[in-house]
C-alpha positions in Angstrom: -54.8 -19.2 2.3 -51.1 -18.2 1.7 -51.1 -16.3 5.0 -52.5 -19.4 6.8 -49.7 -21.5 5.3 -47.1 -18.9 6.5 -48.6 -19.0 10.0 -48.1 -22.8 10.1 -44.6 -23.0 8.6 -43.0 -19.9 10.3 -41.8 -19.3 13.9 -44.7 -16.9 14.5 -46.8 -19.2 16.7 -43.8 -20.1 18.9 -42.9 -16.4 19.2 -46.4 -15.5 20.4 -46.4 -18.5 22.8 -43.0 -17.5 24.2 -44.2 -14.0 25.0 -47.3 -15.5 26.7 -45.4 -18.1 28.7 -42.6 -15.7 29.8 -45.0 -12.9 30.8 -47.3 -15.2 32.8 -44.4 -16.9 34.4 -43.1 -13.6 35.8 -46.6 -12.5 36.9 -47.7 -15.6 38.6 -44.6 -17.5 39.7 -42.8 -14.5 41.2 -44.2 -12.4 44.1 -43.2 -9.2 42.5 -44.3 -5.6 43.1 -47.1 -6.1 40.6 -49.1 -7.9 43.3 -48.4 -5.2 46.0 -49.4 -1.6 46.8 -49.2 1.0 45.6 -49.8 -0.4 42.1 -51.1 -4.0 42.0 -51.7 -5.0 38.5 -55.3 -6.1 39.4 -56.2 -2.6 40.7 -57.0 -0.8 37.4 -57.0 -1.8 33.8 -54.5 1.0 33.1 -52.2 -0.3 35.8 -52.4 -3.8 34.2 -51.3 -2.3 30.9 -48.5 -0.3 32.6 -47.1 -3.5 34.2 -47.2 -5.2 30.7 -45.1 -2.3 29.4 -42.7 -2.8 32.3 -42.4 -6.5 31.4 -41.4 -5.6 27.8 -37.9 -5.3 29.2 -37.9 -9.1 28.8 -40.6 -9.6 26.2 -39.3 -7.1 23.6 -35.9 -9.0 23.2 -37.9 -12.2 22.6 -40.0 -10.6 19.8 -36.9 -9.1 18.1 -34.9 -12.4 18.4 -37.8 -14.4 17.1 -38.1 -12.1 14.1 -34.4 -12.5 13.4 -34.6 -16.3 13.5 -37.5 -16.2 11.0 -35.7 -13.6 8.8 -32.9 -16.0 8.2 -35.2 -18.7 6.8 -34.6 -18.1 3.1 -30.8 -18.0 3.5 -30.8 -21.2 5.6 -32.9 -23.0 3.1 -30.8 -21.9 0.1 -33.8 -20.1 -1.5 -32.4 -16.6 -1.9 -31.2 -17.0 -5.6 -34.4 -19.0 -6.6 -36.7 -16.4 -5.1 -34.8 -13.5 -6.8 -35.6 -15.0 -10.2 -39.4 -15.0 -9.7 -41.5 -12.2 -11.1 -43.4 -11.6 -7.9 -42.2 -8.4 -6.1 -40.3 -8.9 -2.9 -42.8 -7.0 -0.9 -45.5 -9.6 -1.7 -43.5 -12.3 0.2 -42.5 -9.8 2.9 -46.0 -8.7 3.7 -47.1 -12.3 4.3 -44.2 -13.1 6.4 -44.3 -9.8 8.4 -48.1 -10.2 8.8 -47.7 -13.7 10.2 -44.9 -12.9 12.7 -46.4 -9.5 13.7 -49.9 -10.9 14.1 -49.0 -13.7 16.4 -46.4 -11.8 18.5 -49.1 -9.2 19.0 -51.6 -11.9 19.9 -49.3 -13.3 22.5 -49.0 -9.8 24.1 -52.8 -9.3 24.0 -53.5 -12.6 25.6 -51.3 -11.6 28.6 -53.5 -8.5 28.9 -56.6 -10.6 28.7 -55.4 -12.8 31.6 -54.7 -9.6 33.5 -58.2 -8.3 32.8 -59.7 -11.6 34.1 -57.6 -11.3 37.3 -58.7 -7.7 37.7 -62.3 -8.6 37.5 -61.8 -11.4 40.0 -60.2 -8.9 42.4 -62.8 -6.2 41.9 -60.4 -3.8 40.2 -61.4 -0.6 38.4 -62.2 -0.8 34.7 -62.0 2.1 32.2 -60.8 2.7 28.6 -57.8 4.7 29.8 -55.6 1.7 29.2 -55.9 1.9 25.5 -53.0 4.3 24.7 -50.6 2.4 27.0 -51.6 -1.0 25.5 -51.7 0.1 21.9 -48.3 1.7 22.0 -46.9 -1.5 23.6 -48.6 -3.6 20.8 -47.1 -1.4 18.1 -43.7 -1.8 19.7 -44.0 -5.6 19.8 -44.9 -5.6 16.1 -42.1 -3.1 15.2 -39.6 -5.2 17.2 -40.5 -8.4 15.3 -40.3 -6.7 12.0 -36.9 -5.1 12.7 -35.7 -8.6 13.7 -37.0 -10.0 10.4 -35.0 -7.3 8.5 -31.8 -7.8 10.5 -32.1 -11.6 10.2 -32.4 -11.3 6.4 -29.5 -8.9 6.1 -27.2 -10.9 8.5 -28.1 -14.6 8.2 -25.6 -15.8 10.8 -26.3 -18.3 13.6 -25.2 -15.7 16.2 -27.4 -12.9 14.8 -30.5 -13.8 16.8 -28.9 -14.3 20.2 -26.7 -11.2 19.7 -29.7 -9.2 18.8 -31.6 -10.5 21.9 -28.8 -9.6 24.2 -28.3 -6.1 22.7 -32.1 -5.4 22.9 -32.2 -6.6 26.5 -29.2 -4.4 27.4 -30.8 -1.3 25.7 -34.1 -2.1 27.4 -32.6 -2.3 30.9 -30.8 1.0 30.3 -34.0 2.6 29.1 -35.9 1.3 32.1 -33.2 2.9 34.4 -33.4 6.2 32.6 -37.1 6.3 33.1 -37.1 5.1 36.7 -34.6 7.5 38.2 -34.7 11.2 37.6 -30.9 11.6 37.8 -30.5 9.3 34.8 -33.6 10.4 32.8 -33.1 10.8 29.1 -35.5 11.2 26.2 -33.6 8.5 24.3 -34.8 6.0 27.0 -38.3 6.4 25.6 -37.2 5.0 22.3 -37.8 1.5 23.7 -41.3 0.5 24.9 -40.1 -0.2 28.4 -41.6 1.8 31.2 -40.7 2.0 34.9 -43.0 0.3 37.4 -46.2 2.3 38.0 -46.4 4.4 41.1 -50.1 3.9 41.8 -53.5 2.8 40.4 -54.5 6.4 39.6 -51.7 7.1 37.1 -51.1 6.6 33.4 -48.6 7.8 30.8 -48.7 11.4 29.7 -50.1 12.1 26.2 -46.7 13.4 25.1 -45.2 10.0 25.9 -47.9 8.1 24.0 -47.8 10.3 21.0 -44.0 10.4 20.8 -43.7 6.7 21.2 -46.5 6.0 18.7 -44.7 8.1 16.0 -41.3 6.4 16.8 -42.6 2.8 16.7 -44.6 3.4 13.6 -41.4 4.7 11.9 -39.5 1.7 13.3 -42.1 -0.8 12.0 -42.1 0.9 8.6 -38.3 0.7 8.4 -38.3 -2.9 9.4 -40.8 -3.8 6.7 -39.2 -1.8 4.0 -35.7 -3.2 4.7 -37.2 -6.7 4.7 -38.9 -6.2 1.4 -36.0 -4.3 -0.3 -34.1 -6.0 -3.1 -31.3 -3.4 -3.5 -28.9 -1.4 -1.4 -30.6 1.8 -2.5 -34.0 0.5 -1.4 -32.6 -0.5 1.9 -31.1 3.0 2.4 -34.4 4.6 1.6 -36.1 2.3 4.0 -34.3 4.0 6.8 -36.1 7.3 6.3 -39.3 6.3 8.3 -37.3 5.5 11.4 -35.3 8.8 11.1 -38.6 10.7 10.7 -40.1 8.9 13.7 -37.1 9.9 15.9 -37.2 13.5 14.6 -40.9 13.7 15.6 -40.7 11.8 18.8 -37.7 13.2 20.6 -39.0 16.9 20.8 -42.4 15.6 21.9 -41.1 13.5 24.8 -41.1 15.1 28.3 -38.1 17.2 29.3 -37.9 15.5 32.7 -39.0 12.4 34.5 -41.8 14.4 36.2 -43.6 14.6 32.9 -43.7 10.8 32.3 -46.8 10.1 34.3 -50.1 11.9 34.8 -53.3 11.2 36.8 -55.7 8.9 35.0 -58.5 11.2 33.9 -61.1 8.5 34.6 -59.8 6.7 37.7 -58.6 9.9 39.4 -61.8 11.8 38.7 -63.0 13.4 42.0 -66.3 12.4 43.6 -67.3 14.6 46.5 -69.7 14.6 49.4 -69.6 18.2 50.5 -66.0 18.9 51.6 -64.9 15.3 51.4 -63.6 14.1 48.0 -62.1 10.7 46.8 -61.2 9.4 43.4 -63.6 7.5 41.3 -61.5 4.3 41.6 -62.0 4.5 45.4 -65.6 5.6 45.4 -66.4 2.9 48.0 -64.4 4.9 50.5 -66.5 8.1 50.2 -69.3 6.9 52.5 -66.8 5.5 55.0 -64.9 8.8 55.1 -67.7 11.3 55.1 -68.7 10.9 58.8 -65.3 10.7 60.5 -64.0 13.3 58.0 -66.5 15.9 59.0 -65.8 15.1 62.7 -62.1 15.6 62.2 -62.6 18.9 60.3 -64.7 20.2 63.1 -62.0 19.4 65.6 -59.3 21.1 63.5 -61.5 24.1 63.0 -60.3 25.7 66.2 -56.8 26.1 64.8 -55.8 29.3 63.0 -56.0 28.8 59.2 -57.6 25.4 59.7 -58.2 23.1 56.7 -61.7 23.0 55.3 -61.5 20.1 52.8 -60.4 16.5 52.7 -59.2 15.2 49.3 -57.6 12.0 48.1 -54.1 12.5 46.7 -54.3 11.6 43.0 -51.0 13.0 41.6 -48.3 10.5 40.9 -46.0 10.1 43.9 -43.2 8.0 45.1 -42.3 6.8 48.6 -38.9 8.6 48.3 -40.3 12.1 47.7 -41.8 14.6 50.2 -45.6 14.9 49.8 -47.0 18.2 48.7 -49.2 20.1 51.2 -51.9 22.8 51.3 -53.0 24.6 54.5 -56.6 24.4 53.4 -56.7 20.7 52.4 -56.1 17.5 54.2 -54.8 14.9 51.7 -55.2 11.2 52.1 -53.3 8.7 50.1 -55.3 5.5 49.5 -52.8 4.3 46.9 -49.7 4.1 49.1 -51.5 3.4 52.4 -53.0 0.0 52.1 -54.4 0.1 55.7 -56.3 3.3 54.9 -58.4 1.5 52.3 -59.9 -0.8 54.9 -59.7 1.5 57.9 -62.7 2.0 60.2 -64.2 5.3 61.2 -61.8 5.8 64.2 -58.7 5.1 62.1 -59.9 7.4 59.3 -60.5 10.2 61.8 -56.9 9.7 63.2 -55.5 9.8 59.7 -57.2 13.2 59.0 -56.0 14.6 62.4 -52.4 13.4 62.1 -50.0 16.3 61.9 -53.0 18.7 62.4 -54.1 17.6 58.8 -50.6 17.9 57.2 -48.4 15.2 55.8 -44.9 14.3 56.7 -41.9 16.5 55.9 -39.8 13.5 55.1 -40.3 10.9 52.4 -42.4 8.0 53.6 -39.6 5.5 53.1 -37.3 7.4 55.5 -39.2 6.6 58.7 -38.1 9.7 60.6 -39.0 9.3 64.3 -39.3 13.0 65.1 -41.7 13.6 62.2 -43.8 10.6 62.9 -43.9 11.2 66.6 -44.9 14.8 66.2 -47.8 13.9 63.9 -48.9 11.0 66.1 -49.1 13.3 69.2 -50.8 16.0 67.2 -53.6 13.5 66.4 -53.7 12.3 70.0 -54.2 15.9 71.2 -57.6 15.9 69.5 -58.7 12.3 70.2 -57.1 11.8 73.6 -55.6 8.5 72.4 -52.2 7.6 71.1 -52.7 5.4 67.9 -50.5 4.1 65.1 -51.1 6.1 61.9 -52.5 4.1 58.9 -49.8 5.0 56.5 -46.7 3.8 54.7 -43.9 3.5 57.3 -46.4 3.4 60.2 -44.5 0.3 61.5 -42.0 2.8 63.0 -44.6 3.5 65.7 -44.4 -0.1 66.9 -40.6 0.0 67.0 -40.5 3.4 68.8 -43.8 3.4 70.7 -42.1 3.6 74.1 -40.3 6.9 73.3 -43.3 8.4 71.7 -45.5 7.3 74.6 -43.1 9.1 77.0 -43.2 12.2 74.9 -47.0 12.0 74.8 -47.3 11.7 78.6 -45.1 14.8 79.0 -47.1 16.7 76.5 -50.4 15.6 78.0 -49.4 16.8 81.4 -49.0 20.4 80.2 -51.7 23.0 80.8 -54.4 23.1 78.1 -53.4 26.6 76.8 -49.8 25.5 76.5 -50.8 22.3 74.6 -52.9 24.4 72.2 -50.1 26.9 71.5 -47.6 24.0 70.8 -50.1 22.3 68.5 -50.4 25.6 66.6 -46.6 25.8 66.4 -46.2 22.2 65.2 -48.8 22.9 62.4 -46.6 25.8 61.2 -43.5 23.5 61.3 -45.3 20.9 59.2 -46.7 23.5 56.8 -43.3 25.0 56.1 -41.1 21.9 56.8 -38.8 24.0 58.8 -38.1 22.8 62.3 -38.4 19.6 64.4 -42.1 18.5 64.9 -41.5 16.3 68.0 -39.1 18.8 69.6 -41.7 21.6 69.0 -44.3 19.7 71.0 -41.9 18.2 73.7 -38.5 19.9 73.7 -35.7 17.4 74.2 -37.9 14.4 73.8 -35.3 12.4 71.8 -32.3 13.4 73.9 
């Protein structure tokens, strides 16, 4: 009954509504990266949760500021002295207030995820329970932020407290986002906010060390927020800081030492399903039947090369378009996350994707669009199929822009004797395997001069 009254007379409902409206406004009114490859928020429930954690860069300051506004209530109404004379302990009032604010801010956050779940089902996305650690840590962070705001608002009941706290939280959140998004700036301290960089694909999730460390930190932060809110003496407030110190002491050593340890393959979505030598992730199970036939044909064509690959696997490790893909002489990797065209490709296009670069990926980051690298891999595929085709991959648009020069190089290569063509294909495979040399120049010397 008392909690119900607190829910009605506090800012809690408006705080939850603000989180809901701001988050849905970003997601549906802006055409942001959450709608696009490689990580649409409708692709996987874990990806949905990761995008919500990204949006906490804006939502967390709202929760903290709302808590601060509510924390100033007793001071604004002139009730501090009156309440201090009652026999009821301060923590009785604090638990009702913290419960109301924490519950409804958490509910606003959960409703955003519920909308995302509905969108995901409408788009045929992948559903698993792997999202729970990501979502629950974000939920704990929202509650902790609102409770810290309550405590600060009670301690500093000034009209500028809430806006100043919101600006400070936003600034810290943006810095934390940057420290997680770029390896050159990575710092463990950046993980002391709930903000995560945008996900790199629908097959990734946060590492267990990130989840455990952040859970310990935000549990300590929430405990400190509540204890300081309920404290009625300076000594009690000082003791209330112990949980947040303990949380930091536990979390910081647990956090990854570098940015590479932040994300890991989703153990459910990235689980491999195989048809003989052809393997895809569970999230892209529908591609297995489409890939099996052309995949085997391509492997048979590549079999005449020395040290030819014998397997085709979907690339499931977290990757970015500004990094060089890993490679294995015995495995052809396909990336259904980054290459949107590959997810809907027909049999001929899938075969071309496997044959490109004699089964090896680019030696340049996908976002660089290197003509020599692309041209060498396109011609290598054409050697087996007899047809020059655009590759179904990120940056494949470079083929349209430079198709004339690549076409000329292909005609020169195709005019060579068969044994010379084969020896150059073997040579370009070695170039792409070691990433030492120029692929197009290896096939057609002077092609770009």
